[in-house]
C-alpha positions in Angstrom: -34.1 -187.7 30.0 -35.8 -190.9 29.0 -39.5 -190.8 28.9 -40.8 -194.4 29.4 -43.6 -195.7 27.3 -46.8 -197.1 28.9 -46.9 -200.9 28.6 -49.6 -203.5 29.0 -48.1 -206.9 29.6 -50.1 -210.1 28.9 -48.5 -213.2 30.4 -48.8 -216.7 31.9 -46.3 -216.1 34.6 -43.8 -218.9 34.6 -40.1 -218.4 35.1 -39.2 -216.5 31.9 -42.3 -214.4 32.3 -41.0 -213.4 35.7 -37.7 -212.4 34.1 -39.6 -210.3 31.5 -41.7 -208.6 34.2 -38.6 -207.8 36.3 -36.9 -206.5 33.1 -39.7 -204.2 32.3 -39.9 -202.9 35.9 -36.1 -202.1 35.8 -36.1 -200.7 32.3 -36.0 -196.9 31.9 -38.0 -197.3 28.7 -41.0 -198.9 30.2 -43.8 -197.9 32.5 -45.9 -201.0 33.3 -49.5 -199.7 33.6 -51.3 -203.0 33.7 -50.8 -206.8 33.6 -53.2 -209.4 32.4 -52.8 -213.1 32.9 -53.8 -216.0 30.7 -53.6 -219.8 31.1 -50.4 -221.2 29.6 -47.4 -222.2 31.7 -49.8 -222.2 34.6 -53.5 -221.3 34.9 -54.5 -217.7 34.6 -55.3 -217.6 38.3 -51.9 -219.1 39.3 -50.2 -216.7 37.0 -52.1 -213.7 38.6 -50.9 -214.9 42.0 -47.3 -215.2 40.9 -47.5 -211.8 39.2 -49.0 -210.0 42.3 -46.3 -211.6 44.5 -43.5 -210.6 42.2 -44.8 -207.1 41.9 -44.9 -206.8 45.7 -41.4 -208.2 46.0 -40.2 -205.5 43.6 -42.1 -202.8 45.4 -44.4 -202.2 42.5 -47.7 -202.7 44.2 -49.3 -199.9 42.2 -49.4 -202.0 39.0 -52.9 -203.5 38.6 -53.2 -207.2 37.6 -56.3 -208.5 35.8 -57.3 -212.1 35.6 -57.8 -213.2 32.0 -59.0 -216.3 30.1 -58.7 -219.6 31.8 -59.5 -221.6 28.6 -58.6 -220.9 25.0 -61.2 -219.7 22.5 -61.9 -223.4 21.6 -61.3 -226.3 23.9 -60.0 -226.2 27.5 -56.8 -225.4 29.3 -54.3 -228.3 29.1 -52.9 -228.0 32.6 -49.7 -226.0 32.1 -46.1 -227.1 32.0 -44.9 -228.1 35.5 -42.0 -230.0 34.1 -40.6 -226.7 32.7 -41.7 -224.2 35.3 -42.4 -226.2 38.4 -45.8 -226.9 40.0 -46.3 -223.3 41.0 -44.9 -221.9 37.8 -41.9 -220.2 39.4 -39.6 -223.2 40.0 -40.9 -224.1 43.4 -39.7 -220.9 44.9 -42.1 -219.7 47.6 -42.8 -216.0 47.6 -44.5 -214.0 50.3 -48.2 -213.6 49.4 -49.0 -210.1 48.4 -51.8 -208.2 50.1 -53.1 -207.0 46.7 -55.7 -208.9 44.8 -56.7 -209.0 41.1 -58.6 -206.1 39.6 -62.4 -206.3 39.1 -62.1 -206.1 35.4 -60.9 -208.8 33.1 -57.6 -208.7 31.3 -59.3 -208.0 28.0 -61.3 -205.2 29.6 -58.1 -203.8 31.1 -56.3 -203.8 27.8 -59.2 -201.9 26.1 -59.4 -199.4 29.0 -55.7 -198.7 28.9 -55.7 -198.4 25.1 -58.3 -195.7 25.4 -56.4 -194.0 28.3 -53.1 -194.0 26.3 -54.3 -193.7 22.7 -51.4 -194.0 20.3 -48.8 -194.6 23.0 -49.7 -197.9 24.7 -47.3 -200.7 23.8 -48.7 -204.3 24.1 -46.4 -207.1 25.0 -47.9 -210.6 24.9 -45.7 -213.4 26.2 -48.4 -216.1 26.7 -51.2 -217.6 24.6 -53.1 -214.8 22.8 -56.6 -215.4 24.1 -56.9 -212.1 26.0 -55.7 -210.1 23.0 -58.2 -211.8 20.8 -61.0 -211.1 23.3 -59.9 -207.4 23.5 -60.2 -207.2 19.7 -63.7 -208.5 20.0 -64.6 -206.0 22.7 -63.1 -203.1 20.8 -62.8 -203.5 17.1 -60.9 -200.2 16.8 -58.2 -201.5 19.2 -55.5 -201.7 16.4 -55.8 -197.9 15.9 -55.5 -197.1 19.6 -52.3 -199.0 20.5 -48.8 -198.0 19.5 -47.3 -201.4 18.9 -47.8 -205.1 19.5 -45.0 -207.5 20.3 -45.6 -211.2 20.6 -43.3 -213.9 21.9 -44.4 -216.9 19.9 -44.1 -219.0 16.9 -41.4 -220.8 15.0 -40.6 -219.5 11.5 -37.7 -221.6 10.3 -36.9 -223.3 13.6 -38.7 -226.4 14.9 -41.5 -226.0 17.4 -41.2 -226.9 21.1 -44.7 -228.5 21.5 -45.0 -230.3 18.1 -42.4 -230.5 15.3 -43.8 -227.2 13.9 -45.7 -225.4 16.7 -44.4 -223.2 19.6 -46.3 -223.4 22.9 -47.9 -219.9 23.1 -49.4 -220.2 19.6 -50.3 -223.9 20.0 -52.2 -223.3 23.2 -54.7 -221.1 21.4 -54.2 -221.1 17.6 -57.5 -219.5 16.9 -56.7 -216.5 19.0 -53.2 -216.2 17.5 -54.8 -216.3 14.0 -57.1 -213.4 14.9 -54.3 -211.4 16.3 -52.1 -211.8 13.3 -55.0 -211.1 10.9 -56.0 -207.8 12.7 -55.4 -204.4 11.2 -52.1 -203.7 13.0 -48.4 -204.3 12.7 -47.1 -207.1 14.9 -43.5 -207.9 15.9 -43.2 -211.7 16.3 -40.3 -213.0 18.5 -40.2 -216.7 17.6 -38.1 -219.6 18.7 -35.7 -218.9 15.8 -34.2 -216.1 17.9 -35.1 -217.0 21.5 -33.6 -220.5 21.3 -30.3 -218.9 20.1 -30.3 -216.4 22.9 -29.0 -218.3 25.9 -28.6 -217.5 29.6 -25.6 -219.4 31.1 -24.8 -220.6 34.6 -22.3 -217.7 35.0 -25.2 -215.2 34.5 -27.4 -217.0 37.0 -24.6 -216.8 39.6 -24.4 -213.1 39.0 -28.1 -212.8 39.9 -27.7 -215.0 43.0 -24.7 -212.9 44.2 -26.6 -209.6 43.8 -27.7 -207.4 46.7 -31.1 -207.2 45.0 -33.7 -209.6 46.5 -35.5 -209.6 43.2 -32.4 -210.7 41.3 -31.6 -213.4 43.9 -35.1 -214.9 43.6 -34.9 -214.9 39.9 -31.6 -216.7 40.1 -33.3 -219.4 42.3 -36.1 -219.8 39.8 -33.6 -220.2 37.0 -32.1 -223.2 38.7 -35.3 -225.2 38.0 -35.5 -223.8 34.4 -31.9 -224.7 33.7 -32.5 -228.3 34.7 -35.2 -228.6 32.1 -33.0 -227.0 29.4 -30.0 -229.1 30.2 -31.4 -232.0 28.2 -31.9 -229.7 25.2 -28.6 -227.8 25.2 -26.4 -230.4 27.0 -25.4 -228.0 29.8 -27.2 -226.0 32.5 -28.5 -222.9 30.8 -31.8 -221.7 29.3 -33.4 -219.9 26.4 -34.5 -216.3 27.0 -37.9 -216.3 25.3 -40.0 -213.7 27.2 -37.3 -211.3 28.4 -35.9 -211.0 24.9 -39.4 -210.1 23.6 -39.6 -207.5 26.4 -36.2 -206.0 25.4 -37.2 -205.9 21.7 -40.5 -204.2 22.7 -38.8 -201.4 24.6 -36.2 -201.0 21.8 -33.2 -201.8 24.0 -31.8 -204.5 21.6 -31.5 -204.5 17.9 -32.5 -207.2 15.4 -30.0 -208.2 12.8 -32.5 -209.9 10.5 -36.2 -209.1 10.9 -38.2 -209.2 7.7 -41.7 -207.9 7.4 -43.7 -210.7 5.9 -47.2 -212.2 5.6 -47.9 -214.5 8.5 -50.8 -216.8 9.5 -51.5 -219.6 11.9 -52.7 -223.1 11.1 -56.0 -223.7 13.0 -56.6 -227.1 11.5 -56.8 -230.3 13.5 -54.0 -232.0 11.7 -50.3 -232.3 12.5 -49.7 -228.6 11.5 -52.1 -227.2 14.1 -50.5 -224.2 15.8 -47.8 -223.7 13.2 -46.9 -220.1 12.5 -46.7 -219.9 8.7 -44.4 -217.0 7.8 -43.8 -216.4 4.1 -40.0 -216.2 4.1 -39.6 -216.9 0.4 -37.9 -213.5 0.1 -34.8 -214.9 1.9 -32.8 -215.4 -1.3 -33.4 -211.8 -2.5 -32.6 -210.2 0.9 -36.2 -209.9 2.0 -37.5 -207.2 -0.4 -40.6 -205.3 0.7 -43.9 -207.2 0.4 -47.1 -205.4 -0.3 -49.6 -206.0 2.5 -47.2 -207.6 4.9 -47.8 -206.7 8.5 -45.7 -209.1 10.6 -42.1 -208.3 11.5 -40.4 -211.6 12.3 -37.2 -211.3 14.4 -34.8 -214.1 13.2 -31.5 -212.9 14.8 -29.9 -210.2 16.9 -26.9 -208.0 16.3 -25.3 -209.0 19.6 -25.5 -211.4 22.6 -28.6 -210.5 24.7 -27.6 -212.1 28.0 -25.2 -209.4 29.2 -27.8 -206.7 28.7 -30.5 -208.8 30.5 -28.3 -209.4 33.5 -27.2 -205.8 33.7 -30.8 -204.6 33.6 -31.9 -207.1 36.2 -29.1 -206.0 38.5 -30.2 -202.4 38.2 -31.4 -201.2 41.6 -35.2 -201.0 41.9 -37.4 -199.7 44.7 -37.9 -202.8 46.9 -40.4 -202.8 49.8 -39.1 -201.7 53.1 -41.7 -203.4 55.4 -42.3 -206.9 54.1 -41.6 -210.4 55.2 -38.3 -211.3 53.4 -38.2 -214.3 51.1 -36.2 -217.2 52.6 -34.0 -218.0 49.7 -32.5 -220.9 51.5 -36.0 -222.4 51.9 -36.6 -221.5 48.3 -33.7 -223.5 47.1 -34.8 -226.6 49.1 -38.4 -226.2 47.8 -37.2 -226.0 44.2 -35.0 -229.0 44.6 -37.8 -231.0 46.1 -40.1 -230.2 43.2 -37.3 -231.2 40.7 
């Protein structure tokens, strides 16, 4: 019998965050014990609203959600990415408003509390800017010794960035926080654009979600319609990268990396054109990535197999959905998403 690991999820709930959350809820390897939100795709407050509503839709109202940092460690929130995720962060899809509200503690406080409650077993998955994780390190300097593992969706090692020529969005939106997280006394698995941009969800997969008897899967399929339209200009067809759900699958150990060297990594916090770049020392490439003394960052560069079938299969796994709730009008959701686009 599978014993699920306790997970703290830190996110900026846009469309791929919603996929990652649904994946964790459906995975037999994960027990989501808390979620914190941070400004990125949307504001931290909007992300918390999306998260609460998605949890209610999935019948997981017992999962607490904490509001995290609105602004990065330096500067201010840039306003999100409505052209990627829609004005509400979830492709214009309108979810029933959950009765639950955010926790009284901050996201950083929640992470510290959960790390103390589950010492040595709590897994941290960060799929937004790393502001909350950096704040938690400040609150509890011994945090690295309390958690089991840290997985971060972010960065670009050899691939180009998606915000600047060298910077990926999650890292770019708070480089100082990312630098602190990578410099902390723990091992980090980094899931960068190198692997997520080469892991693609196709229209056939979206249609499988839409045709499912699961309301959660149907709603995710509707959200993906908006996401696909953004990525059509990048890939030349309606499809999307699988940034956050891939990080979730790697964090639970359900997929295997083909190339994932452990290297030294840092973040450029300067004000020049390199700001937000994740600098991974990959000079061992030509020798098959030999062991590097003092290296703490495992950088996933490729997978052993296509991730999309596993993602769809997991999302189609029956989950406990609420019995007494106002159903989501997916017809209206489609019209709303089209109007936003």
